[in-house]
Backbone as CSV, one residue per row, in Angstrom:
resi,resn,N_x,N_y,N_z,CA_x,CA_y,CA_z,C_x,C_y,C_z
1,UNK,0.991,2.866,41.368,1.330,2.610,40.353,1.768,1.674,40.401
2,UNK,1.034,0.363,39.234,0.772,-0.790,38.665,2.309,-0.762,38.316
3,UNK,2.845,-2.254,37.727,3.675,-2.542,36.756,3.447,-4.332,36.403
4,UNK,4.010,-4.086,34.811,3.429,-5.395,34.430,4.641,-5.780,34.220
5,UNK,5.518,-7.239,34.637,6.765,-7.078,34.444,6.592,-8.743,33.992
6,UNK,7.615,-8.976,33.022,7.665,-9.685,32.491,8.968,-10.372,32.301
7,UNK,9.361,-11.960,32.662,10.867,-12.194,33.172,11.045,-13.273,32.156
8,UNK,11.893,-13.312,31.331,12.408,-13.500,30.253,13.859,-14.978,30.392
9,UNK,13.726,-16.054,30.439,14.958,-17.058,30.706,16.077,-16.523,29.818
10,UNK,17.012,-16.717,30.535,18.113,-16.577,29.399,19.478,-16.923,29.674
11,UNK,19.204,-18.100,30.728,19.328,-19.526,31.031,19.280,-20.646,31.126
12,UNK,20.016,-22.197,30.889,19.506,-23.066,30.287,18.354,-23.673,31.929
13,UNK,17.117,-23.903,31.355,16.093,-24.921,32.312,16.554,-25.308,33.520
14,UNK,17.994,-26.067,33.918,17.884,-26.792,34.706,18.818,-25.793,35.668
15,UNK,19.410,-24.783,35.142,19.954,-23.665,36.226,18.533,-22.746,36.811
16,UNK,17.808,-22.610,35.884,16.582,-21.549,36.543,15.887,-22.727,37.259
17,UNK,15.733,-23.931,36.907,14.819,-24.820,38.110,15.548,-25.499,39.979
18,UNK,16.932,-24.800,39.806,17.730,-25.091,40.664,17.603,-23.943,41.773
19,UNK,16.827,-22.694,41.396,16.614,-21.848,41.696,14.877,-20.929,42.505
20,UNK,14.311,-22.306,41.954,12.962,-21.905,42.123,12.297,-22.050,43.182
21,UNK,13.094,-22.384,44.132,12.647,-22.500,45.151,12.746,-20.869,46.304
22,UNK,13.488,-20.588,45.892,13.939,-19.217,46.601,13.487,-18.099,45.882
23,UNK,13.194,-18.251,44.028,12.267,-17.411,43.802,10.992,-17.289,44.380
24,UNK,10.094,-18.538,44.171,9.031,-19.007,45.159,9.094,-17.670,46.492
25,UNK,9.953,-18.345,47.670,9.581,-17.324,48.696,9.867,-16.130,48.355
26,UNK,10.501,-15.388,47.279,11.172,-14.442,46.943,9.306,-13.704,46.676
27,UNK,8.822,-14.844,45.724,7.259,-14.028,45.207,6.411,-13.904,46.486
28,UNK,6.213,-15.227,47.332,5.483,-15.479,48.421,5.207,-14.090,49.890
29,UNK,6.844,-13.597,49.829,6.923,-12.682,50.518,6.416,-11.349,50.118
30,UNK,6.562,-11.069,48.997,5.962,-9.702,48.401,4.465,-9.541,48.416
31,UNK,4.236,-10.976,47.846,2.595,-10.860,47.795,2.261,-10.920,49.296
32,UNK,2.815,-11.614,50.350,1.929,-11.189,51.407,2.330,-9.820,52.128
33,UNK,3.152,-8.945,51.426,3.424,-7.311,51.770,2.897,-7.196,50.912
34,UNK,1.889,-7.368,50.116,1.357,-6.574,49.268,2.432,-5.573,47.544
35,UNK,2.571,-6.306,47.428,3.442,-5.461,46.369,3.276,-6.113,45.044
36,UNK,3.254,-7.595,45.525,2.603,-8.295,44.356,1.825,-8.938,44.107
37,UNK,0.750,-8.859,43.048,-0.469,-8.858,43.718,-0.613,-10.497,41.781
38,UNK,-0.123,-10.794,41.309,-0.153,-12.329,40.751,1.037,-12.561,40.191
39,UNK,1.263,-13.677,39.979,2.299,-14.122,39.259,2.393,-15.454,38.482
40,UNK,2.781,-16.047,38.061,2.954,-17.188,37.150,3.779,-17.297,36.094
41,UNK,4.219,-18.879,35.883,5.311,-19.362,34.371,4.648,-18.341,33.352
42,UNK,5.043,-18.489,32.347,4.404,-17.810,30.968,4.498,-19.503,30.242
43,UNK,3.815,-19.107,29.087,2.825,-20.188,28.463,3.202,-20.148,27.161
44,UNK,4.207,-21.034,26.197,5.283,-22.171,26.907,5.811,-21.170,27.853
45,UNK,6.522,-22.020,28.222,7.328,-21.634,29.875,9.208,-21.104,29.221
46,UNK,8.775,-19.759,28.636,9.503,-19.218,28.810,10.457,-18.288,29.558
47,UNK,9.502,-17.995,30.623,10.060,-16.955,32.087,8.614,-17.314,32.423
48,UNK,8.393,-15.551,32.579,6.941,-15.655,34.191,6.497,-14.399,34.097
49,UNK,5.671,-14.007,34.522,4.859,-12.561,34.464,4.468,-12.632,35.949
50,UNK,4.617,-11.089,36.268,3.930,-10.522,37.784,3.495,-9.126,37.456
51,UNK,2.100,-9.189,38.599,1.936,-7.519,38.231,1.876,-7.783,39.558
52,UNK,2.514,-5.758,40.070,3.233,-5.674,40.540,2.339,-3.719,41.456
53,UNK,2.179,-3.518,42.573,2.202,-2.407,42.522,3.123,-2.456,43.530
54,UNK,4.056,-0.685,43.632,4.629,0.085,44.190,4.687,1.343,44.114
55,UNK,4.944,2.276,44.839,5.273,3.842,44.749,5.774,4.450,44.295
56,UNK,6.760,3.573,43.550,7.885,4.037,42.191,8.357,3.143,41.363
57,UNK,8.982,3.116,40.624,10.608,2.674,39.974,11.305,2.019,40.948
58,UNK,11.697,3.178,41.899,12.626,2.712,42.135,12.542,1.827,43.734
59,UNK,11.046,1.945,44.358,10.811,0.437,44.787,10.637,-0.537,44.375
60,UNK,10.346,-0.775,42.669,10.016,-1.546,42.263,11.630,-2.043,41.994
61,UNK,12.286,-1.796,41.491,13.696,-2.191,41.433,14.477,-3.118,42.661
62,UNK,13.811,-2.274,43.498,14.754,-2.492,44.850,14.196,-4.157,45.268
63,UNK,13.346,-3.815,44.965,12.102,-5.524,45.507,12.840,-6.288,44.424
64,UNK,13.127,-6.280,42.929,13.382,-7.522,41.479,14.721,-7.541,42.101
65,UNK,15.317,-6.813,42.947,17.269,-7.402,42.740,17.270,-7.802,43.792
66,UNK,16.515,-8.212,44.755,16.350,-9.465,45.514,15.881,-10.727,45.480
67,UNK,15.137,-10.708,44.322,15.070,-11.764,43.379,16.115,-13.199,43.055
68,UNK,15.926,-14.306,43.434,17.023,-14.861,43.667,17.651,-14.866,42.035
69,UNK,16.535,-15.173,41.049,16.436,-15.235,39.763,17.172,-13.756,39.045
70,UNK,17.751,-12.801,39.234,17.803,-11.421,39.395,19.379,-11.307,40.116
71,UNK,19.914,-12.306,41.079,20.726,-11.868,41.565,21.935,-13.039,41.051
72,UNK,20.892,-14.235,40.290,22.162,-15.018,39.535,21.933,-15.246,38.311
73,UNK,21.652,-14.123,37.645,21.629,-13.510,36.346,20.729,-14.232,35.253
74,UNK,19.954,-15.173,35.529,18.878,-15.946,35.442,17.757,-15.364,33.959
75,UNK,17.790,-14.374,34.403,16.365,-13.896,33.052,16.965,-12.398,33.413
76,UNK,16.230,-11.844,32.076,15.918,-10.496,31.567,14.229,-10.019,32.189
77,UNK,14.278,-8.932,32.148,13.033,-8.338,33.083,12.727,-7.323,32.064
78,UNK,11.471,-7.364,31.064,10.478,-6.360,31.211,9.653,-5.393,32.085
79,UNK,9.394,-4.236,31.732,8.782,-3.727,32.840,8.301,-2.566,32.693
80,UNK,6.762,-2.375,32.585,5.956,-2.067,31.558,5.103,-1.215,33.000
81,UNK,5.398,0.443,32.818,4.310,0.963,34.338,2.681,1.536,33.436
82,UNK,1.977,1.458,34.251,0.648,1.804,33.939,0.059,2.458,34.785
83,UNK,-0.539,3.465,34.670,-1.772,4.533,35.674,-2.979,4.196,35.282
84,UNK,-3.509,3.142,35.854,-5.295,3.072,35.481,-5.925,3.959,35.362
85,UNK,-6.860,3.927,34.242,-7.935,4.943,34.289,-9.212,4.468,34.261
86,UNK,-9.375,3.083,34.198,-10.362,2.208,34.506,-10.386,1.518,34.819
87,UNK,-11.770,0.581,36.005,-11.190,-0.480,36.562,-12.743,-0.872,37.189
88,UNK,-12.874,-2.242,36.996,-13.923,-2.867,37.397,-14.704,-2.990,38.437
89,UNK,-15.485,-2.943,39.299,-16.462,-1.956,40.114,-15.688,-3.185,41.135
90,UNK,-14.693,-4.567,41.020,-14.918,-4.793,42.421,-13.660,-5.333,42.135
91,UNK,-12.431,-4.532,41.483,-11.260,-4.653,41.217,-10.758,-4.011,42.710
92,UNK,-9.983,-4.131,43.316,-9.244,-3.269,44.556,-8.971,-1.824,44.616
93,UNK,-9.854,-1.434,44.354,-9.245,0.369,44.836,-7.732,0.657,45.506
94,UNK,-7.516,0.490,45.756,-5.928,0.559,46.802,-4.981,0.464,45.304
95,UNK,-5.618,-0.724,44.509,-4.463,-0.774,43.901,-4.521,0.065,42.234
96,UNK,-5.867,0.456,42.542,-5.842,1.755,40.929,-6.664,2.913,41.802
97,UNK,-5.657,3.338,41.964,-6.818,4.967,43.554,-7.174,6.216,42.729
98,UNK,-6.918,6.217,41.714,-7.468,7.277,40.844,-8.073,7.115,39.398
99,UNK,-8.279,5.202,38.779,-9.308,4.929,38.268,-10.763,4.903,38.499
100,UNK,-11.351,5.173,37.724,-12.757,5.001,37.808,-13.556,3.652,37.872
101,UNK,-14.319,3.612,38.707,-14.968,1.907,38.416,-16.154,2.292,37.805
102,UNK,-16.261,0.952,36.620,-17.676,1.114,36.051,-18.034,-0.334,36.298
């Protein structure tokens, strides 16, 4: 399942910045494990965006709970699950196995 996750800052930017290194480490770890596909800041800088793939919502929630932004209550998360029906031909099939390549 694909998950679109929006992180919205709920604390001052100086608090966010003091945890950016550990947040980036978390992003890198889960990207290397194949769970995070893309991630980056929003424009304007009000939060961030993560596109992730997990077996189910419980796996995603466990992953999010390890993020320093979650631990220190710095962000609110909005999570939307998607089951892709179509994908570009060069989009990796493993991230949308039931989607028709077009």
